[in-house]
N, C-alpha and C positions, 0 to 999 in steps of 0.2 A: 503494499500499499504506500509506503514511504517513497518508492521509487516512482510510482504512478503520480503521486503529488508533486514531486520535483520535476518530472517531465510536463506535467500540465503547467506550473509555474513558467517554464521556459517557452511553451506555446503561447500562455498569455502575454509574456513580455514581447514575443515575436509580433502577436497580433496589435499591441499596443504601439510598437513601431511602425507597422504598417498603416495604422490609423493616424499616427502623427504625420506620416507622409502624405495621407489623404488631406488633413488640415492645412498643411503647407503648400501642397500642389493642387488641391482641388480646383476644378474648373469653375465651380459656382459656390455661393454661400450657403445653399442647402446641403452640398456635398461636406463642406466643412463642419456643419452643425451635426450631421450624422456621424463624422469622423470623431467629433468631440463627444457624442453620446456613446459611441462604441468605446472610447477610452474609458469613460465612467463606468460601464458595465463590466468591461475586463478587469479594472480595479478592484470592483466589487468582488469579481471571481477570485482575483489573486489573494485578497485578504481572506477570503473564506477557505482557500486551500491553505494558506499560511496558518490560519487558526486551526485547521485539521491536522496539519503537520506538526504543530506545536502542542497539540492535545489540550488546548485551552479555549475558555469562552470569552476571554478578555477582549477579543477583537470584534465581538458581535456589535458592540455600540459604533465601532468605526464603520462597519458595514452600513448600518443604518444611517449614520450621518452622510457617508459618501453617496448613498442611494438617494437621500433627500436633496443634497447639493446638485447631484447630477440631474435629477428631475426638474428642479426649479431652473437650472441653467439652460436646459433644452427648451423649457416653456419660455423663458426670457428671450432666447435667440429667435424662437418661432414668431413670437410677438414682434420683435423688432423686424423680422423680414417681412411680416404681414402689414404692419401698420406703419413703420418706420420709427416708433417710439416703443419703449418697454413699458413706461407707466404713464397712463394718460387717461382723460375721461372720454367716454363715447360721444357725449352730447357736444353739439357746437353751439357756442354762445355768440 
């Protein structure tokens, strides 16, 4: 099991590197947002694998916080792409 967890950590790191390349090279802004979301998901997976590897529950809070931050970041970027502003009122005065 330990060998499988270490191999999975290598693959998660490789996926994060590929996602970072997508953020830098991405032809459009939505591609960059998807790359950023992929990095967040892979970081969650890496922390979960590390938690299993060390046989501890101390990292579960980190997983929760990373998940919330990744979700909020994706929503903020999506709203920015759609409306041009992140926080704004819908009504026009």
